[in-house]
C-alpha positions, -999 to 999 in steps of 0.1 A, spaced: 23 -197 163 49 -224 155 83 -223 172 114 -236 155 128 -259 181 161 -261 161 167 -224 168 187 -213 198 161 -214 225 172 -221 261 161 -256 271 150 -266 306 150 -304 308 152 -307 346 116 -317 353 97 -350 351 63 -333 350 54 -299 335 20 -284 344 7 -256 322 -16 -235 343 -16 -229 381 -54 -229 388 -69 -254 412 -65 -283 388 -29 -274 380 -19 -269 417 -35 -302 427 -17 -319 398 17 -304 407 13 -313 444 3 -349 436 33 -354 413 58 -336 435 47 -355 467 56 -387 448 91 -375 442 87 -362 407 105 -330 398 75 -308 389 71 -274 373 41 -251 370 40 -226 342 14 -199 352 5 -170 330 -7 -149 359 10 -136 390 -4 -160 416 -16 -196 419 -53 -205 425 -69 -193 393 -105 -183 397 -104 -185 435 -76 -160 437 -70 -139 406 -106 -145 395 -121 -133 428 -148 -159 427 -162 -153 462 -172 -187 473 -164 -224 468 -191 -245 451 -204 -272 475 -179 -298 487 -207 -321 499 -234 -343 484 -256 -329 512 -246 -359 534 -208 -359 533 -178 -343 517 -170 -361 484 -143 -339 470 -115 -352 492 -77 -357 492 -58 -326 481 -92 -309 473 -104 -312 509 -69 -304 523 -68 -271 505 -104 -263 513 -99 -268 550 -67 -249 551 -82 -218 534 -112 -219 558 -88 -216 587 -79 -181 576 -115 -169 578 -126 -165 614 -163 -160 605 -166 -194 588 -178 -224 608 -153 -252 610 -178 -277 596 -190 -255 568 -190 -275 535 -212 -257 510 -209 -222 494 -181 -213 518 -166 -178 511 -130 -175 499 -104 -149 511 -83 -146 479 -52 -133 496 -51 -160 522 -58 -186 495 -28 -174 476 -5 -178 506 -19 -213 513 -9 -224 478 24 -207 479 33 -226 511 20 -259 498 39 -259 466 70 -247 482 69 -274 509 63 -300 482 93 -288 461 73 -277 431 90 -251 409 67 -222 399 72 -197 371 48 -168 368 42 -147 336 46 -178 314 24 -181 283 25 -215 266 27 -208 229 38 -240 211 48 -276 214 71 -300 196 54 -334 189 70 -366 177 50 -390 156 57 -426 167 53 -459 149 16 -468 148 6 -431 146 6 -422 183 22 -389 192 44 -378 220 51 -342 232 88 -337 235 90 -300 244 68 -271 249 77 -234 245 66 -206 268 70 -168 264 81 -145 291 87 -108 285 96 -113 249 119 -142 254 113 -179 248 123 -210 267 116 -246 259 107 -272 285 111 -310 283 94 -335 305 81 -371 307 45 -360 311 28 -327 304 -5 -316 320 -28 -290 303 -45 -271 331 -48 -239 312 -86 -239 312 -87 -231 275 -68 -262 264 -40 -239 251 -13 -266 254 -34 -292 236 -43 -268 208 -8 -256 204 5 -292 201 -19 -297 172 -44 -321 189 -81 -316 181 -102 -295 205 -139 -286 207 -155 -252 213 -192 -250 218 -215 -278 209 -200 -288 176 -227 -271 156 -223 -236 169 -195 -219 188 -218 -205 215 -204 -209 250 -215 -198 284 -210 -161 293 -181 -150 313 -183 -130 346 -159 -104 358 -161 -108 396 -155 -79 420 -153 -68 456 -171 -40 475 -158 -26 508 -174 -4 535 -206 -24 532 -230 -19 561 -225 -52 580 -255 -49 603 -280 -45 574 -261 -68 551 -264 -97 576 -299 -88 589 -319 -78 558 -338 -108 544 -331 -96 508 -294 -106 512 -301 -140 527 -309 -159 495 -306 -157 457 -344 -159 455 -349 -130 479 -325 -109 459 -341 -116 425 -366 -87 426 -338 -62 433 -316 -77 406 -344 -76 381 -353 -40 390 -317 -29 384 -316 -47 351 -350 -33 339 -344 2 351 -327 13 319 -300 31 339 -276 2 340 -277 -13 305 -248 -38 308 -264 -56 337 -289 -82 324 -293 -107 351 -322 -117 374 -301 -133 400 -265 -133 412 -242 -145 440 -224 -127 467 -204 -137 498 -190 -119 529 -153 -121 527 -143 -100 558 -152 -69 578 -174 -47 556 -162 -66 525 -184 -85 501 -174 -105 470 -197 -106 439 -200 -132 412 -224 -111 392 -230 -99 357 -228 -117 324 -204 -109 296 -214 -126 264 -192 -126 233 -161 -133 254 -139 -155 234 -105 -161 251 -91 -173 217 -96 -138 202 -74 -112 218 -96 -83 207 -128 -98 221 -111 -109 252 -95 -75 259 -128 -57 252 -145 -80 278 -123 -67 305 -133 -31 297 -170 -41 296 -166 -61 328 -152 -31 347 -180 -9 335 -206 -36 343 -192 -39 379 -195 -1 382 -231 -1 369 -242 -29 393 -225 -11 422 -245 21 413 -277 0 411 -271 -16 445 -265 19 460 -298 31 445 -320 1 454 -303 -10 487 -289 23 501 -290 11 537 -266 -17 528 -245 -3 499 -250 34 501 -215 42 515 -198 12 499 -167 14 477 -159 -6 446 -125 -19 458 -114 -42 430 -124 -60 399 -107 -93 392 -73 -94 376 -85 -126 357 -117 -129 337 -141 -156 349 -143 -178 319 -168 -206 323 -164 -224 290 -138 -224 263 -119 -252 244 -122 -288 255 -99 -316 246 -109 -346 227 -101 -374 251 -101 -412 253 -136 -408 268 -161 -381 265 -182 -376 296 -218 -370 286 -249 -356 302 -264 -391 299 -236 -403 322 -246 -375 346 -283 -382 345 -276 -419 349 -254 -414 380 -229 -436 361 -200 -454 378 -169 -462 358 -144 -490 362 -116 -465 357 -130 -436 377 -108 -412 396 -133 -395 419 -170 -385 421 -190 -354 413 -224 -341 425 -226 -305 414 -257 -296 395 -258 -289 357 -250 -252 359 -253 -238 324 -258 -201 324 -284 -184 301 -277 -170 267 -282 -133 262 -315 -139 245 -327 -162 273 -316 -137 299 -336 -109 282 -367 -132 280 -365 -139 318 -362 -102 326 -393 -96 304 -412 -121 326 -411 -149 300 -402 -185 307 -371 -203 292 -363 -240 293 -346 -249 325 -318 -274 317 -305 -277 353 -306 -310 371 -302 -314 409 -291 -346 425 -308 -360 457 -287 -361 489 -260 -388 487 -261 -391 449 -231 -386 426 -215 -398 394 -181 -411 385 -153 -392 368 -135 -416 344 -98 -412 339 -103 -414 301 -117 -378 301 -82 -366 312 -62 -383 285 -57 -364 252 -67 -389 224 -37 -400 204 -11 -385 228 12 -407 248 21 -382 275 -4 -354 275 -32 -351 301 -57 -324 308 -73 -314 341 -99 -287 348 -127 -272 328 -110 -282 295 -113 -320 299 -132 -342 275 -169 -338 280 -201 -325 263 -212 -289 267 -240 -296 292 -221 -317 316 -192 -293 314 -215 -269 333 -212 -293 362 -176 -304 362 -160 -270 355 -162 -258 391 -132 -256 416 -139 -287 438 -141 -309 408 -111 -294 392 -90 -301 423 -101 -337 422 -92 -341 385 -59 -323 391 -49 -347 418 -57 -376 395 -38 -362 366 -7 -355 388 -8 -390 404 -12 -406 370 18 -386 356 39 -396 386 31 -433 380 40 -432 343 72 -449 332 98 -428 315 91 -426 278 61 -448 282 25 -444 272 4 -432 301 -21 -458 294 3 -485 305 -5 -474 341 -33 -497 351 -65 -480 362 -67 -501 393 -32 -490 403 -41 -453 399 -73 -459 419 -53 -476 447 -28 -447 449 -56 -421 449 -74 -439 477 -42 -439 497 -42 -402 493 -78 -397 504 -98 -397 472 -135 -406 474 -150 -434 454 -185 -449 454 -174 -481 471 
C-alpha cells in the first residue's frame, strides 16, 4: 500500500529515533537511544512490549552463556537479570534456558521504557514510507506511516529502526528483502506457544521423562504416531515451569505460515489453537499422572514466527562466518547460539517414521563465539534505516542462530546506540565503527578482546 504523503495526514515530527516493533530488539534499541538523550518512539502492533517473550509466550530464554560466561551483556543482561528477579524458583546465577514469566516481563519493560523517557504507541501497524532519492543514488527515509483503528499518522525522524521481525518497514520503503534461500521461499515452521495450568507439580518435577528433551522424545513420538492427534508432527519439544502448577510449551510446528499473506497467517492461528488442544489431549493420555487434571490456560496472542523477510544489508552474515568463528573489525557483539534450523514437514515425517535426515546443526565448544558485524544492521542504499532482530542481513542457515532473543537484544542495543550517534541528516555510516564499539563497551557490551 502506498500512502500519499501530500494528503492531510497528521504528522508527528517530535522524535529523533523511531523504532518499528517493540520486541526484544526494538526495546533494546529504544532504551539505548533514549538513554543517550534522543527523543525516541516505539510503534508496536501488539498490546505489550517484549515480542515473543511476552505476547508470544516463548517459555524460556535461549542460553545467555557460552558455557563459561555470559556473553549477551549490556541491556540484554540487564533485562534478563531483572526478569529473573520476579521468579522465586529460579536460581540467581542461572544463565541457560531460564523460564520466563510473561506478565512480569511485560511490567519490567514498561518500567524501563518509562524511566528512559521512551514514548510507546500500541496497535500501530507500519504500512508505508516516504523515501527521498539523494544525489549519488542513496536514499533517505523522511517519513513513515502507521495505521491505528482506521486512521493514519505520519512520523518523521532522523533515524528509523526496523525491528518488526518481518522487515515490514524496509519492504514498505521499497528496499529489497529476501524470503527463503533465494531459490525457494521455504522458511522454518512457526510455533504457537501455549500454557497449561493445574499440572501435577510433584510428578512434573520428579518424573525423569520431563527432565530432558531426549527423555520426552518417546512420548512425543507416540503422540505424533498415534493417529489421534494429526496436527502434531514432532519428535521433541520444549517446556518450562513458569509458576505454581503452570508450564509453558514451545511445541508443535505450523508449516505454510506466511506472515506476508493475511489468509495463510490467519489460518495458522486457528490451526495453532487446535494443535495446542491436540497436544494437550495427548499429554493427558500418555502422561496422566502429570497432565491428567491440567487445563489449557492460554495460547499465545502472537504467533511464533522463526523466519520471514530479511533485509539486504551492507554485509550479509554467512554460515561460513559462523563455522569459522569469525571476528569482525566493526563487530557490535558476539553470538554462540547453535544453528537451530527446524525441520521441514517432510523431514519431520521421516523422523517420526524412524528414518534419518541430515542434521545441519552445529554446536560451539565452551568459550567459543563469533562476531556480529554492524554491516548486517544497515539497510543497503539507505542513509538512515537500520534493522535489528531476526530480519537482519544474513543467510538462511545462520539466521537459525541469530534469530533468538538474547542475540536480538544485543543487536537492538547496537542499532539504538548507532542511531543516537548519527548526525542530523547525515549518513549513519559517517559514525566510525570504533566510536560505536567504544560506546557499546561503556554500556557493558561483550567483545572478544
